[in-house]
PDB file with SEQRES, HELIX, SHEET and CRYST1 records, atoms N, CA, C and O in Angstrom:
SEQRES   1 A   70  UNK UNK UNK UNK UNK UNK UNK UNK UNK UNK UNK UNK UNK          
SEQRES   2 A   70  UNK UNK UNK UNK UNK UNK UNK UNK UNK UNK UNK UNK UNK          
SEQRES   3 A   70  UNK UNK UNK UNK UNK UNK UNK UNK UNK UNK UNK UNK UNK          
SEQRES   4 A   70  UNK UNK UNK UNK UNK UNK UNK UNK UNK UNK UNK UNK UNK          
SEQRES   5 A   70  UNK UNK UNK UNK UNK UNK UNK UNK UNK UNK UNK UNK UNK          
SEQRES   6 A   70  UNK UNK UNK UNK UNK                                          
SHEET    1 AA1 5 UNK A   3  UNK A   5  0                                        
SHEET    2 AA1 5 UNK A  19  UNK A  22 -1                                        
SHEET    3 AA1 5 UNK A  42  UNK A  45  1                                        
SHEET    4 AA1 5 UNK A  50  UNK A  54 -1                                        
SHEET    5 AA1 5 UNK A  63  UNK A  65 -1                                        
CRYST1    1.000    1.000    1.000  90.00  90.00  90.00 P 1           1          
ATOM      1  N   UNK A   1     133.985  75.633  93.953  1.00  0.00           N  
ATOM      2  CA  UNK A   1     132.902  75.304  94.928  1.00  0.00           C  
ATOM      3  C   UNK A   1     133.223  75.887  96.284  1.00  0.00           C  
ATOM      4  O   UNK A   1     134.371  75.799  96.720  1.00  0.00           O  
ATOM      5  N   UNK A   2     132.292  76.463  96.952  1.00  0.00           N  
ATOM      6  CA  UNK A   2     132.591  77.189  98.262  1.00  0.00           C  
ATOM      7  C   UNK A   2     132.557  75.993  99.371  1.00  0.00           C  
ATOM      8  O   UNK A   2     131.842  74.992  99.357  1.00  0.00           O  
ATOM      9  N   UNK A   3     133.437  76.342 100.243  1.00  0.00           N  
ATOM     10  CA  UNK A   3     133.557  75.582 101.557  1.00  0.00           C  
ATOM     11  C   UNK A   3     132.529  76.158 102.435  1.00  0.00           C  
ATOM     12  O   UNK A   3     132.572  77.356 102.711  1.00  0.00           O  
ATOM     13  N   UNK A   4     131.551  75.339 102.922  1.00  0.00           N  
ATOM     14  CA  UNK A   4     130.498  76.047 103.649  1.00  0.00           C  
ATOM     15  C   UNK A   4     130.533  75.609 105.159  1.00  0.00           C  
ATOM     16  O   UNK A   4     131.137  74.570 105.427  1.00  0.00           O  
ATOM     17  N   UNK A   5     129.995  76.248 106.054  1.00  0.00           N  
ATOM     18  CA  UNK A   5     130.103  76.050 107.357  1.00  0.00           C  
ATOM     19  C   UNK A   5     128.822  76.595 108.062  1.00  0.00           C  
ATOM     20  O   UNK A   5     128.493  77.756 107.819  1.00  0.00           O  
ATOM     21  N   UNK A   6     128.086  75.850 108.908  1.00  0.00           N  
ATOM     22  CA  UNK A   6     126.991  76.403 109.693  1.00  0.00           C  
ATOM     23  C   UNK A   6     127.502  76.551 111.069  1.00  0.00           C  
ATOM     24  O   UNK A   6     128.226  75.740 111.646  1.00  0.00           O  
ATOM     25  N   UNK A   7     127.001  77.799 111.594  1.00  0.00           N  
ATOM     26  CA  UNK A   7     127.466  78.128 112.922  1.00  0.00           C  
ATOM     27  C   UNK A   7     126.529  77.558 113.953  1.00  0.00           C  
ATOM     28  O   UNK A   7     125.450  77.073 113.611  1.00  0.00           O  
ATOM     29  N   UNK A   8     126.938  77.610 115.269  1.00  0.00           N  
ATOM     30  CA  UNK A   8     126.103  77.135 116.365  1.00  0.00           C  
ATOM     31  C   UNK A   8     124.775  78.062 116.382  1.00  0.00           C  
ATOM     32  O   UNK A   8     123.717  77.635 116.844  1.00  0.00           O  
ATOM     33  N   UNK A   9     124.911  79.336 115.852  1.00  0.00           N  
ATOM     34  CA  UNK A   9     123.829  80.231 115.952  1.00  0.00           C  
ATOM     35  C   UNK A   9     123.004  80.168 114.790  1.00  0.00           C  
ATOM     36  O   UNK A   9     122.035  80.926 114.758  1.00  0.00           O  
ATOM     37  N   UNK A  10     123.228  79.347 113.766  1.00  0.00           N  
ATOM     38  CA  UNK A  10     122.434  79.179 112.610  1.00  0.00           C  
ATOM     39  C   UNK A  10     121.172  78.388 112.788  1.00  0.00           C  
ATOM     40  O   UNK A  10     121.222  77.249 113.251  1.00  0.00           O  
ATOM     41  N   UNK A  11     120.010  78.969 112.427  1.00  0.00           N  
ATOM     42  CA  UNK A  11     118.914  78.076 112.565  1.00  0.00           C  
ATOM     43  C   UNK A  11     118.688  77.049 111.403  1.00  0.00           C  
ATOM     44  O   UNK A  11     119.375  77.168 110.388  1.00  0.00           O  
ATOM     45  N   UNK A  12     117.835  76.128 111.492  1.00  0.00           N  
ATOM     46  CA  UNK A  12     117.702  75.237 110.449  1.00  0.00           C  
ATOM     47  C   UNK A  12     117.148  75.848 109.269  1.00  0.00           C  
ATOM     48  O   UNK A  12     117.207  75.190 108.230  1.00  0.00           O  
ATOM     49  N   UNK A  13     116.620  76.995 109.246  1.00  0.00           N  
ATOM     50  CA  UNK A  13     116.010  77.742 108.054  1.00  0.00           C  
ATOM     51  C   UNK A  13     117.064  78.463 107.232  1.00  0.00           C  
ATOM     52  O   UNK A  13     116.877  78.806 106.065  1.00  0.00           O  
ATOM     53  N   UNK A  14     118.198  78.675 107.921  1.00  0.00           N  
ATOM     54  CA  UNK A  14     119.303  79.469 107.363  1.00  0.00           C  
ATOM     55  C   UNK A  14     119.230  80.917 107.790  1.00  0.00           C  
ATOM     56  O   UNK A  14     120.093  81.732 107.463  1.00  0.00           O  
ATOM     57  N   UNK A  15     118.168  81.218 108.534  1.00  0.00           N  
ATOM     58  CA  UNK A  15     118.011  82.623 109.001  1.00  0.00           C  
ATOM     59  C   UNK A  15     118.681  82.736 110.424  1.00  0.00           C  
ATOM     60  O   UNK A  15     118.945  81.702 111.039  1.00  0.00           O  
ATOM     61  N   UNK A  16     118.920  83.794 110.878  1.00  0.00           N  
ATOM     62  CA  UNK A  16     119.675  84.059 112.202  1.00  0.00           C  
ATOM     63  C   UNK A  16     120.939  84.617 111.900  1.00  0.00           C  
ATOM     64  O   UNK A  16     120.976  85.615 111.180  1.00  0.00           O  
ATOM     65  N   UNK A  17     122.069  84.077 112.380  1.00  0.00           N  
ATOM     66  CA  UNK A  17     123.386  84.534 112.094  1.00  0.00           C  
ATOM     67  C   UNK A  17     123.688  84.167 110.641  1.00  0.00           C  
ATOM     68  O   UNK A  17     123.117  83.179 110.179  1.00  0.00           O  
ATOM     69  N   UNK A  18     124.543  84.877 109.865  1.00  0.00           N  
ATOM     70  CA  UNK A  18     124.867  84.619 108.458  1.00  0.00           C  
ATOM     71  C   UNK A  18     125.454  83.157 108.392  1.00  0.00           C  
ATOM     72  O   UNK A  18     126.100  82.653 109.311  1.00  0.00           O  
ATOM     73  N   UNK A  19     125.162  82.547 107.226  1.00  0.00           N  
ATOM     74  CA  UNK A  19     125.764  81.317 106.858  1.00  0.00           C  
ATOM     75  C   UNK A  19     127.197  81.878 106.350  1.00  0.00           C  
ATOM     76  O   UNK A  19     127.350  83.014 105.900  1.00  0.00           O  
ATOM     77  N   UNK A  20     128.172  80.959 106.484  1.00  0.00           N  
ATOM     78  CA  UNK A  20     129.597  81.251 106.208  1.00  0.00           C  
ATOM     79  C   UNK A  20     130.246  80.188 105.329  1.00  0.00           C  
ATOM     80  O   UNK A  20     129.881  79.013 105.351  1.00  0.00           O  
ATOM     81  N   UNK A  21     131.211  80.646 104.567  1.00  0.00           N  
ATOM     82  CA  UNK A  21     131.839  79.872 103.739  1.00  0.00           C  
ATOM     83  C   UNK A  21     133.139  80.452 103.240  1.00  0.00           C  
ATOM     84  O   UNK A  21     133.483  81.580 103.592  1.00  0.00           O  
ATOM     85  N   UNK A  22     133.908  79.676 102.390  1.00  0.00           N  
ATOM     86  CA  UNK A  22     135.139  80.161 101.868  1.00  0.00           C  
ATOM     87  C   UNK A  22     135.050  80.126 100.343  1.00  0.00           C  
ATOM     88  O   UNK A  22     135.432  79.113  99.757  1.00  0.00           O  
ATOM     89  N   UNK A  23     134.571  81.165  99.670  1.00  0.00           N  
ATOM     90  CA  UNK A  23     134.331  81.082  98.331  1.00  0.00           C  
ATOM     91  C   UNK A  23     132.997  81.535  97.848  1.00  0.00           C  
ATOM     92  O   UNK A  23     132.041  81.591  98.622  1.00  0.00           O  
ATOM     93  N   UNK A  24     132.901  81.874  96.533  1.00  0.00           N  
ATOM     94  CA  UNK A  24     131.609  82.349  96.027  1.00  0.00           C  
ATOM     95  C   UNK A  24     130.470  81.254  96.075  1.00  0.00           C  
ATOM     96  O   UNK A  24     130.687  80.144  95.589  1.00  0.00           O  
ATOM     97  N   UNK A  25     129.316  81.547  96.630  1.00  0.00           N  
ATOM     98  CA  UNK A  25     128.342  80.568  96.770  1.00  0.00           C  
ATOM     99  C   UNK A  25     127.773  80.159  95.376  1.00  0.00           C  
ATOM    100  O   UNK A  25     127.780  80.968  94.449  1.00  0.00           O  
ATOM    101  N   UNK A  26     127.299  78.945  95.242  1.00  0.00           N  
ATOM    102  CA  UNK A  26     126.748  78.482  93.943  1.00  0.00           C  
ATOM    103  C   UNK A  26     125.267  78.496  94.035  1.00  0.00           C  
ATOM    104  O   UNK A  26     124.653  78.089  95.021  1.00  0.00           O  
ATOM    105  N   UNK A  27     124.647  79.049  92.819  1.00  0.00           N  
ATOM    106  CA  UNK A  27     123.208  79.225  92.753  1.00  0.00           C  
ATOM    107  C   UNK A  27     122.531  77.942  92.167  1.00  0.00           C  
ATOM    108  O   UNK A  27     123.187  77.134  91.508  1.00  0.00           O  
ATOM    109  N   UNK A  28     121.198  77.781  92.426  1.00  0.00           N  
ATOM    110  CA  UNK A  28     120.479  76.755  91.830  1.00  0.00           C  
ATOM    111  C   UNK A  28     120.065  75.574  92.695  1.00  0.00           C  
ATOM    112  O   UNK A  28     120.348  75.563  93.893  1.00  0.00           O  
ATOM    113  N   UNK A  29     119.382  74.550  92.097  1.00  0.00           N  
ATOM    114  CA  UNK A  29     118.911  73.423  92.960  1.00  0.00           C  
ATOM    115  C   UNK A  29     119.875  72.495  93.506  1.00  0.00           C  
ATOM    116  O   UNK A  29     119.527  71.591  94.266  1.00  0.00           O  
ATOM    117  N   UNK A  30     121.245  72.708  93.099  1.00  0.00           N  
ATOM    118  CA  UNK A  30     122.232  71.996  93.681  1.00  0.00           C  
ATOM    119  C   UNK A  30     123.349  72.969  94.280  1.00  0.00           C  
ATOM    120  O   UNK A  30     124.532  72.658  94.419  1.00  0.00           O  
ATOM    121  N   UNK A  31     122.804  74.144  94.598  1.00  0.00           N  
ATOM    122  CA  UNK A  31     123.728  75.208  95.006  1.00  0.00           C  
ATOM    123  C   UNK A  31     124.038  75.151  96.553  1.00  0.00           C  
ATOM    124  O   UNK A  31     123.711  74.222  97.291  1.00  0.00           O  
ATOM    125  N   UNK A  32     124.697  76.256  96.916  1.00  0.00           N  
ATOM    126  CA  UNK A  32     125.121  76.396  98.269  1.00  0.00           C  
ATOM    127  C   UNK A  32     123.999  76.529  99.263  1.00  0.00           C  
ATOM    128  O   UNK A  32     123.129  77.378  99.069  1.00  0.00           O  
ATOM    129  N   UNK A  33     123.969  75.792 100.250  1.00  0.00           N  
ATOM    130  CA  UNK A  33     122.836  75.785 101.322  1.00  0.00           C  
ATOM    131  C   UNK A  33     121.480  75.490 100.726  1.00  0.00           C  
ATOM    132  O   UNK A  33     120.482  75.940 101.289  1.00  0.00           O  
ATOM    133  N   UNK A  34     121.367  74.731  99.571  1.00  0.00           N  
ATOM    134  CA  UNK A  34     120.085  74.380  99.001  1.00  0.00           C  
ATOM    135  C   UNK A  34     119.235  73.736 100.128  1.00  0.00           C  
ATOM    136  O   UNK A  34     119.808  72.989 100.922  1.00  0.00           O  
ATOM    137  N   UNK A  35     117.949  73.968 100.246  1.00  0.00           N  
ATOM    138  CA  UNK A  35     117.020  73.409 101.176  1.00  0.00           C  
ATOM    139  C   UNK A  35     117.441  73.826 102.592  1.00  0.00           C  
ATOM    140  O   UNK A  35     117.046  73.128 103.526  1.00  0.00           O  
ATOM    141  N   UNK A  36     118.201  74.894 102.835  1.00  0.00           N  
ATOM    142  CA  UNK A  36     118.583  75.295 104.160  1.00  0.00           C  
ATOM    143  C   UNK A  36     118.265  76.810 104.167  1.00  0.00           C  
ATOM    144  O   UNK A  36     117.510  77.272 105.023  1.00  0.00           O  
ATOM    145  N   UNK A  37     118.879  77.642 103.145  1.00  0.00           N  
ATOM    146  CA  UNK A  37     118.824  78.986 103.194  1.00  0.00           C  
ATOM    147  C   UNK A  37     117.419  79.518 102.727  1.00  0.00           C  
ATOM    148  O   UNK A  37     117.056  79.309 101.569  1.00  0.00           O  
ATOM    149  N   UNK A  38     116.709  80.131 103.523  1.00  0.00           N  
ATOM    150  CA  UNK A  38     115.365  80.744 103.085  1.00  0.00           C  
ATOM    151  C   UNK A  38     115.811  81.990 102.256  1.00  0.00           C  
ATOM    152  O   UNK A  38     116.944  82.471 102.245  1.00  0.00           O  
ATOM    153  N   UNK A  39     114.635  82.459 101.510  1.00  0.00           N  
ATOM    154  CA  UNK A  39     114.769  83.755 100.869  1.00  0.00           C  
ATOM    155  C   UNK A  39     115.172  84.785 101.868  1.00  0.00           C  
ATOM    156  O   UNK A  39     114.508  84.856 102.903  1.00  0.00           O  
ATOM    157  N   UNK A  40     116.189  85.600 101.685  1.00  0.00           N  
ATOM    158  CA  UNK A  40     116.588  86.633 102.538  1.00  0.00           C  
ATOM    159  C   UNK A  40     117.807  86.285 103.482  1.00  0.00           C  
ATOM    160  O   UNK A  40     118.362  87.137 104.176  1.00  0.00           O  
ATOM    161  N   UNK A  41     118.191  84.884 103.441  1.00  0.00           N  
ATOM    162  CA  UNK A  41     119.272  84.525 104.214  1.00  0.00           C  
ATOM    163  C   UNK A  41     120.579  85.133 103.740  1.00  0.00           C  
ATOM    164  O   UNK A  41     120.730  85.418 102.551  1.00  0.00           O  
ATOM    165  N   UNK A  42     121.488  85.329 104.608  1.00  0.00           N  
ATOM    166  CA  UNK A  42     122.906  85.935 104.325  1.00  0.00           C  
ATOM    167  C   UNK A  42     123.765  84.920 104.348  1.00  0.00           C  
ATOM    168  O   UNK A  42     123.603  83.926 105.055  1.00  0.00           O  
ATOM    169  N   UNK A  43     124.875  85.128 103.469  1.00  0.00           N  
ATOM    170  CA  UNK A  43     126.052  84.327 103.304  1.00  0.00           C  
ATOM    171  C   UNK A  43     127.333  85.102 103.347  1.00  0.00           C  
ATOM    172  O   UNK A  43     127.464  85.989 102.502  1.00  0.00           O  
ATOM    173  N   UNK A  44     128.272  84.902 104.186  1.00  0.00           N  
ATOM    174  CA  UNK A  44     129.561  85.523 104.175  1.00  0.00           C  
ATOM    175  C   UNK A  44     130.591  84.689 103.501  1.00  0.00           C  
ATOM    176  O   UNK A  44     130.849  83.534 103.841  1.00  0.00           O  
ATOM    177  N   UNK A  45     131.181  85.347 102.503  1.00  0.00           N  
ATOM    178  CA  UNK A  45     132.294  84.648 101.834  1.00  0.00           C  
ATOM    179  C   UNK A  45     133.582  85.168 102.438  1.00  0.00           C  
ATOM    180  O   UNK A  45     134.102  86.208 102.035  1.00  0.00           O  
ATOM    181  N   UNK A  46     134.102  84.410 103.436  1.00  0.00           N  
ATOM    182  CA  UNK A  46     135.304  84.773 104.242  1.00  0.00           C  
ATOM    183  C   UNK A  46     136.499  84.859 103.508  1.00  0.00           C  
ATOM    184  O   UNK A  46     137.413  85.585 103.898  1.00  0.00           O  
ATOM    185  N   UNK A  47     136.590  84.103 102.351  1.00  0.00           N  
ATOM    186  CA  UNK A  47     137.844  84.181 101.551  1.00  0.00           C  
ATOM    187  C   UNK A  47     137.984  85.556 100.772  1.00  0.00           C  
ATOM    188  O   UNK A  47     139.076  86.088 100.571  1.00  0.00           O  
ATOM    189  N   UNK A  48     136.938  86.007 100.412  1.00  0.00           N  
ATOM    190  CA  UNK A  48     136.851  87.261  99.501  1.00  0.00           C  
ATOM    191  C   UNK A  48     136.179  88.611 100.059  1.00  0.00           C  
ATOM    192  O   UNK A  48     136.064  89.656  99.418  1.00  0.00           O  
ATOM    193  N   UNK A  49     135.768  88.388 101.345  1.00  0.00           N  
ATOM    194  CA  UNK A  49     135.278  89.435 102.157  1.00  0.00           C  
ATOM    195  C   UNK A  49     133.998  90.042 101.479  1.00  0.00           C  
ATOM    196  O   UNK A  49     133.900  91.263 101.365  1.00  0.00           O  
ATOM    197  N   UNK A  50     133.027  89.202 101.033  1.00  0.00           N  
ATOM    198  CA  UNK A  50     131.821  89.685 100.439  1.00  0.00           C  
ATOM    199  C   UNK A  50     130.590  89.135 101.172  1.00  0.00           C  
ATOM    200  O   UNK A  50     130.617  88.060 101.769  1.00  0.00           O  
ATOM    201  N   UNK A  51     129.571  89.879 101.101  1.00  0.00           N  
ATOM    202  CA  UNK A  51     128.273  89.348 101.663  1.00  0.00           C  
ATOM    203  C   UNK A  51     127.299  89.136 100.531  1.00  0.00           C  
ATOM    204  O   UNK A  51     127.253  89.898  99.565  1.00  0.00           O  
ATOM    205  N   UNK A  52     126.549  88.117 100.668  1.00  0.00           N  
ATOM    206  CA  UNK A  52     125.547  87.690  99.740  1.00  0.00           C  
ATOM    207  C   UNK A  52     124.173  87.505 100.382  1.00  0.00           C  
ATOM    208  O   UNK A  52     124.087  87.130 101.552  1.00  0.00           O  
ATOM    209  N   UNK A  53     123.081  87.766  99.622  1.00  0.00           N  
ATOM    210  CA  UNK A  53     121.796  87.604 100.125  1.00  0.00           C  
ATOM    211  C   UNK A  53     121.204  86.613  99.203  1.00  0.00           C  
ATOM    212  O   UNK A  53     121.511  86.661  98.011  1.00  0.00           O  
ATOM    213  N   UNK A  54     120.228  85.550  99.728  1.00  0.00           N  
ATOM    214  CA  UNK A  54     119.578  84.724  98.786  1.00  0.00           C  
ATOM    215  C   UNK A  54     118.365  85.385  98.288  1.00  0.00           C  
ATOM    216  O   UNK A  54     117.456  85.718  99.049  1.00  0.00           O  
ATOM    217  N   UNK A  55     118.339  85.571  97.073  1.00  0.00           N  
ATOM    218  CA  UNK A  55     117.187  86.314  96.432  1.00  0.00           C  
ATOM    219  C   UNK A  55     116.253  85.357  95.674  1.00  0.00           C  
ATOM    220  O   UNK A  55     115.252  85.745  95.073  1.00  0.00           O  
ATOM    221  N   UNK A  56     116.680  84.002  95.750  1.00  0.00           N  
ATOM    222  CA  UNK A  56     115.915  82.954  95.212  1.00  0.00           C  
ATOM    223  C   UNK A  56     115.076  82.297  96.226  1.00  0.00           C  
ATOM    224  O   UNK A  56     114.612  82.955  97.157  1.00  0.00           O  
ATOM    225  N   UNK A  57     114.856  81.043  96.099  1.00  0.00           N  
ATOM    226  CA  UNK A  57     114.027  80.150  97.036  1.00  0.00           C  
ATOM    227  C   UNK A  57     114.949  79.273  97.841  1.00  0.00           C  
ATOM    228  O   UNK A  57     116.150  79.149  97.599  1.00  0.00           O  
ATOM    229  N   UNK A  58     114.284  78.657  98.842  1.00  0.00           N  
ATOM    230  CA  UNK A  58     114.938  77.746  99.715  1.00  0.00           C  
ATOM    231  C   UNK A  58     115.332  76.483  98.788  1.00  0.00           C  
ATOM    232  O   UNK A  58     116.408  75.934  99.026  1.00  0.00           O  
ATOM    233  N   UNK A  59     114.558  76.019  97.798  1.00  0.00           N  
ATOM    234  CA  UNK A  59     114.884  74.973  97.015  1.00  0.00           C  
ATOM    235  C   UNK A  59     115.843  75.261  95.836  1.00  0.00           C  
ATOM    236  O   UNK A  59     116.406  74.348  95.233  1.00  0.00           O  
ATOM    237  N   UNK A  60     115.991  76.458  95.559  1.00  0.00           N  
ATOM    238  CA  UNK A  60     116.883  76.951  94.549  1.00  0.00           C  
ATOM    239  C   UNK A  60     117.481  78.407  94.771  1.00  0.00           C  
ATOM    240  O   UNK A  60     117.052  79.407  94.196  1.00  0.00           O  
ATOM    241  N   UNK A  61     118.516  78.393  95.671  1.00  0.00           N  
ATOM    242  CA  UNK A  61     119.026  79.779  96.026  1.00  0.00           C  
ATOM    243  C   UNK A  61     119.737  80.450  94.930  1.00  0.00           C  
ATOM    244  O   UNK A  61     120.477  79.840  94.159  1.00  0.00           O  
ATOM    245  N   UNK A  62     119.488  81.800  94.864  1.00  0.00           N  
ATOM    246  CA  UNK A  62     120.165  82.670  93.952  1.00  0.00           C  
ATOM    247  C   UNK A  62     120.942  83.696  94.800  1.00  0.00           C  
ATOM    248  O   UNK A  62     120.355  84.657  95.296  1.00  0.00           O  
ATOM    249  N   UNK A  63     122.213  83.501  94.958  1.00  0.00           N  
ATOM    250  CA  UNK A  63     123.093  84.360  95.736  1.00  0.00           C  
ATOM    251  C   UNK A  63     123.552  85.678  95.047  1.00  0.00           C  
ATOM    252  O   UNK A  63     124.269  85.688  94.047  1.00  0.00           O  
ATOM    253  N   UNK A  64     123.077  86.778  95.664  1.00  0.00           N  
ATOM    254  CA  UNK A  64     123.397  88.167  95.109  1.00  0.00           C  
ATOM    255  C   UNK A  64     124.294  88.891  95.970  1.00  0.00           C  
ATOM    256  O   UNK A  64     124.018  89.018  97.163  1.00  0.00           O  
ATOM    257  N   UNK A  65     125.376  89.394  95.460  1.00  0.00           N  
ATOM    258  CA  UNK A  65     126.294  90.106  96.223  1.00  0.00           C  
ATOM    259  C   UNK A  65     125.690  91.455  96.736  1.00  0.00           C  
ATOM    260  O   UNK A  65     125.015  92.133  95.961  1.00  0.00           O  
ATOM    261  N   UNK A  66     125.900  91.832  97.930  1.00  0.00           N  
ATOM    262  CA  UNK A  66     125.271  93.044  98.552  1.00  0.00           C  
ATOM    263  C   UNK A  66     126.204  94.163  98.434  1.00  0.00           C  
ATOM    264  O   UNK A  66     127.408  94.014  98.643  1.00  0.00           O  
ATOM    265  N   UNK A  67     125.645  95.349  98.085  1.00  0.00           N  
ATOM    266  CA  UNK A  67     126.495  96.579  97.908  1.00  0.00           C  
ATOM    267  C   UNK A  67     127.444  96.632  96.754  1.00  0.00           C  
ATOM    268  O   UNK A  67     127.230  96.063  95.683  1.00  0.00           O  
ATOM    269  N   UNK A  68     128.422  97.292  97.007  1.00  0.00           N  
ATOM    270  CA  UNK A  68     129.516  97.564  95.897  1.00  0.00           C  
ATOM    271  C   UNK A  68     130.726  96.622  96.046  1.00  0.00           C  
ATOM    272  O   UNK A  68     131.824  96.987  95.626  1.00  0.00           O  
ATOM    273  N   UNK A  69     130.567  95.480  96.602  1.00  0.00           N  
ATOM    274  CA  UNK A  69     131.647  94.642  96.796  1.00  0.00           C  
ATOM    275  C   UNK A  69     131.954  93.729  95.567  1.00  0.00           C  
ATOM    276  O   UNK A  69     132.152  92.528  95.755  1.00  0.00           O  
ATOM    277  N   UNK A  70     131.995  94.232  94.396  1.00  0.00           N  
ATOM    278  CA  UNK A  70     132.171  93.418  93.227  1.00  0.00           C  
ATOM    279  C   UNK A  70     133.648  93.149  92.997  1.00  0.00           C  
ATOM    280  O   UNK A  70     134.009  92.465  92.039  1.00  0.00           O  
TER     281      UNK A  70                                                      
END                                                                             
């Protein structure tokens, strides 16, 4: 499970500055930043140096790694 952190610049919708955490974000209705991260919100995995985008919904995030950072 990822350790998550909202920054002072993070809006309630999850847009604005990227959301941050330490570990791979969890998908689904009980996932990372559920009911916070809008579609298109960004998440930085600080432990692994990867960027993710929410391609799901606010109620059920689907975190997809961006680029070739596999």
